[in-house]
N, C-alpha and C positions, 0 to 999 in steps of 0.2 A: 503493499500500499504506500509505504514511504517513497518507494522508487516511483510509482505511478505518479504521485503527487508531484515529485521533483520534474518528472517529464512534462507534466501539464504545465507547471510554472515556466519551464523552458520555452514551451510552446507559446505561452502567453507574452514571454519576452519578445519573441520573434515577431508576434503580431503586432506588439506595440510599436516596433521599429518602424512601421509602414503606417500606423493609424492616421497620423496627421496628413497624410496625403490621400488616403482613400476616397473620401467624399468628393474632393475636388476632381480625382480621377474619372468618377463616375459621370462627372458632367462633360468629360471630353477635354482634350488638351487645348482646344481653343477657348473654352470657357473656364479652364482651370484658374488661371491667374485673375481675371475679372472677378470671379465669385470670391476668391481669398481676399483681394483687395477690398471689395464691397464689404465683407464682413468686418475687416479690420477697421475701416472707416467708420462703420455704423457704431461697432462695439466701442472702438477707442474714442470716437468723438462724442460718446453720449454725456449729457450733462451730469448724470450720476453714475458711478461705477464703484466698484470695490477695489480696484487697483489700476494703476498705469501698467500695462502689459507691455512686452518688448516690442510688438508691432504696432503699438499706439502712436499716434502722431506722424508727421512727415519728415522727410529728410531735412529741408530747410529748417523746420521747428526745432528738431533735435539738435542740429549744428548750432543754432542761434543760443539755445539754452546752454549748451556747453561752453561756447565762446564766452558768454556772460559770466559764466561762474569762473572760468579760466582768468578772465581779465582782473579779477579781484584777488589773485593769487600770485605767489612769487613766481610761478611757472609762465607767466605772461610774456616776460622778457627774456626767458631762456631761449637759445638756440633750438632748432628741431632737432630730436634724437636721431642717431645713426648707430644701427646695428646693437641696439640695447643699451645705450648709454643714458646720460641725463635724467629726464623724467621717467623712463622706464626703470633706471637704477633706483631712483627716489621711490617708486612704488614698490620695488622688491624689498628695500629697506623697510618701509612702512609695514608691509604684510609680515615680514618676519618679526617686527616687533609686536605687531598686534597678536600674533599666534605664539610668541615667546620661543622662536627658533633662531639659531645664529645665523641662518641665510635662507635666501629664497631666489627662485628663477621664475622669471615671466615667459609664459608661453602662449602661443596664438590660440590654442584650444585645450580642453581638459583631456580630450582623447589622447592628444600628444603627450601631456604632462604625465599622465598616469601610465603609459607604457614606458616612458622613459624612467620614471620612478622605479617600477617593478623590474624592469630588465636590469636596472643598475643594482637594485638589491640582489637580484638572482646572481649576478657576478660576484657579489660578497658572500652569499650564503653557499653558493654552489648548488642551488636547488631552483629550478625555474617553475615549480608548481606554486599556483597562486589559489588559496582557499578564499572563496567569496560566495556571496548569495546568487542563485540563479535568475533573481530579478535585478541585479546590480547592473549598473549601466554598461560596462564593457560586454556583458553577455547579450543584452538585447539590443543596443543602439550604436555598436561600432564596428559591424561587418566582421567579426571575428579577427579584430586587428591584434589582440594578444597574441594569438597563435600564428596568424598568417604573416604578421610583420615583425613581432618582437620575441618569437620562440618561446612563448610563456604556455603552460597549460594550466586549466583551471579544474577545480573540483569543488563541491558543494557540501558544506556541513549540514545544510537543512533545505528543505523544500517548501517549509511552512512561511506564510507571508508575515514574516517578522524577521529581525536580527538573529543569527544563531545565539544558542547558549553557550556557556563555558563547557558543559558536558559534551555538547555536540561537536565542539573544537577538539576537545582531548579525544574523543572517540573516533576521529577521522582515521580511516584503515590505512593511510599511506603518509610518509613525510611530506611536508610542505615548507616552502622557503618563506612565504609571507602570507598573512592573513589580511585580506582587504575588507574594510567595514564601511559601508555607505552610511553616512549620517546626515539626514534622515534617510530611510530606505523609501524612495518616492514611489515606486510601483505599488508598494503595499499599502500605501495611503500616508506617506511622509511620516512613517511611525519610527519611533526611537525606543532604545530600552531604558531602563531606569539607570541611575548612575552606577548603582552598585553592581548590575549586570553588566554594565560597559567594562568596568573595572576587571570583573571576573573573566570576562571574555579575553581581555588583553592579557592577563596573567596567564589564562590557559594557552594561549599562543606562545608566549615565553617558555613555558613548560616544555612545548613542543619544538624549542630551539628556533622559533620562527619570529621574524621582524613583523611589525604591525604597521599598516599603511591606512590612513583615513581617507576615503573618497568624501571629502567636504564641500562638494559644490554648494551645498547649502548649509553649511556649517555655521555660518554667521548667526542664524536664527535659533541655534540649539541652546542657547545659554538659559532661557527661561526655563525650559523642560527640565535641564540638569541642574539648575541652581548652582552653576559654576561659571567661572570667566573662561574667555576663549582660550588663554594660555593653560589653564588647567585641563581643559578639555582636550586641545591639541597636544599637550604634554604627555598624555597616555601613550600616543603613536610615535613611531619612529620618523615618519615624514607625513605630510599632510598636503592634499590638493584642495585648493579653493577657486570658485568661480566668481565672475563679476557681473554678468549680465542676468543670472537668475533671481538674486535677490537684492543685489544693490544698484540695479539699474544701469549697469555698464553696457557699452557697445559689444564688448566681445572680451576674450582672453581669460587666463587663469594663471595661478601661481603654484608652484612646488615649493614647499617649505620643509627644511630638515637640517641634518649636520652640513657642515661647510663642505667636507670631502664628497659628500653625496651630491651636493648642489653643483659643485665644480664639474663632477663628471655629468651632471644632467645638462649642464650648459653646452658640453661637447656633443652629447646626443641630441640636443636641440638643434644644433647647427647641421648635424648629419641627416635629421629627419625633415629639414626643410623650414625650420622654425626661427631661423635667425633672420628676421624681416628687417629691411632696410630702414623703415621709419614707422613707429607705432604710437605717436603722441596722442591721437584721439582716443585710442582705446585705453592707453594708459591714463590720460587725464580723466576719462569718465569713470575709471576704476576709482582713482584717487577721490573724485567728487562723490561717488557712492560711499566710500569710507567715512567721508566728512558728514555727508546729509543723511544717507539711508541706514547706515548700520548703528547710529544712536537711536533711531526710531523703531528698529525691528521689535524690541520687546513690547511696544505699545501695539504693533500690529498682531503680535502673538496673542496678547491679552484680548483684543477685540476680536480676533478670529473666533474664540470661545464664545463671545456674545452672538455672533453671527451664526454659527453652528447651532447653538441653542435655539434661536430664533427660526431657523429652518426646520428643525425638528418639530417644534411646536406648530408651525404653520402647516406642514405635512400631515400632522396628527389631527389638526382641526378641519382640514379639507377632506380629511378620510381617504387619503392615499394608501392603497391596500398595503404594499410593502415597499419600504424604503430603507435607505442606510446612510447615515451621516458618519462618517468615519475618518479618524478615530472618534468616539463620542465625545471626548474632550480632545480637541487638536492638540498635537505635541508642538506644532511650530504655527505659522501664520498660513498654512496650507493644508487642506483636507480633501476628502472625496465626498461626492454625493451620489448615490445610486437610486435611480427610479425605474418603475415597471413599465417602461415605454420603449418605442423604437428610438434609436439615437438620432436618426434624421428628422423625426417629428420634434423630439426636445431641441435640436439645434435651430429648427425653423421657429419654434415658439420663442426661444430666446433672442433670435434676430428680430422677430415682429415686436416682441416687448421693446427693444431698443429703439427700433424705427418709429414705433408710433408714440411713445412715451418718454424717450430720452434717457431710459434706464437700463443699464447694463448689469443684470444679476449673475446670469450664466453666460458662458460662451459655447465652445464645442462641446458636443457630447459624442460617446464612443460606446462600442459594444462592451458589455461587463466583461472583466478578467475571466480567463478560463477557470472553470471551478466554481463560480459564482452561480446564483440562480439563473435559470433560463429566462430569456425575455427582458433582461435588465440592460439599462444604459448607465454609463458613469460619466461624470464630469469631475475636474479639479477646480477648487475655489481657492483663490488667493485673496488675501485681505492686505492691502497696503495703504497709504497715506489717504487716498480719496475714500476708502471704506470707513475710516475713523469718524467721519461726519453721519454715518447711518446709525440711527437708533434701532433698538430690536423691534419696534413697530414698523419702522421703515423697511426692514427685512421682511417682515411678515407680509406687509402690504405688497411688496414687490412679488413676493413668491405666490401670493393669491392671484395676482394679476398674470403671472407667468402660466400657472396652472390652468386659468381659464382660458388660454389660447392652445392648449392641447385638445385636438379633436376627440369627440367620445369614440 
C-alpha cells in the first residue's frame, strides 16, 4: 500500500508539471496567449484582490515601481553590475546575513541553484543519492534534471502528503548522501512540520551520515509557524536555497547559502551551467526591494491568511456546499489550498466572471484535485498578501457567496 501511495504521488507530481498550461492548450495555440493575458489583466487589475501575483501589472508599471524604489537607495548611483559584482554581491551578502550563513551565491533560477548545491555535496560525501519527498519541486517540475544533468539519484522516505518523519529517514533501506527538505511542501498544501519534528528529522539524517539541504523557496514565511528566526531555521541545515519571486515580489532569481568552500565551488558550477550572466541588476534590485518591503510584512500575511481560511470555511458551510476542504485547516504560511466538488473549468470561469463583473478577485485558476483525493474535486491555491490585509472576515464571506452564485446548478 505504501508503495502504491508513493507511485500515486509521483504521478501527481508529473501531472502538476503541466497543469498550468493545460486549460490554455485546450483553447488552441492561437488562443492560448490571449486567454492567459486576459485572465491576468482581469484578475491582476481588480480593485479588490487578496494578493499581488507575479503576472499582475504591466511591464512598464513594474519597471517604474522598481526604478522609483531604487532611486531612493545607495544603488541608484552605482555602475551596472557585470558578471556578478556590485549589486549582485550586495544581494549575496544581505541574504547570507539574513540566513546566518558565511557565504551565498546568486543564481538565475532555483533549479540551477539546487542542482549545483546537491552535486557539490555529492562530491564531498561520495554519495550521489538524494532523499527527498516525491512531491518536492525537483521530482515534479524540473524534467528530471537531477539525474539527467547532474548525475544524482533520488529516493523517497515517504509517499504521504507531509514532510518525512525522523523514523522514516532512519529506516531508508540504502545509504544517501543528502536529505533535501522542502519548507513548506507546496504540493501537499504548503505544509510544515512542527519545530521539534524538523529538529528530529535533521538529527536522523545526521545519524545516517548525510548532509541536510533545505529547499527554502518559501522559507521566508515559515518563521510564524515555527516561532523561530530565519537564522535559527536555516541553521539546522548545511545549505539553503531561497527564491525571490515567490514571496518577496522579485522578478526572478535565487540564492544558495552555505559554508564558504561550498559556495566557492557553487560559483564555479554556476558558470559551467550557464548561470554567469553578464548583467542582472533588475533581478538583484527587485530581490533587495523584496527583502526591505515584503519580508517584514510576511508575518502579518500569515496571520491574516488564517482569518481568510476561517471565513471561507464558514461561507462554504453556510452555503451548504456538500464537500469542501480548506487545507491546512489553520494555514501554516500565507498560502493554502481550497478544494470544491465542481469541474475546475467551471470554477475558473466563475472566478473570472466575479472579477469581470464586480472588480473582486477571490480565486484564480482551478485545477483537477491531486491524485488520491476524492473524485470530482477541483483545487486552487490561495495566497494572502498586502492587498488581502484590507479584507475583513465578512468581506471574504460576501465574495465567496457571490462566487458560489456564479456556479451553474
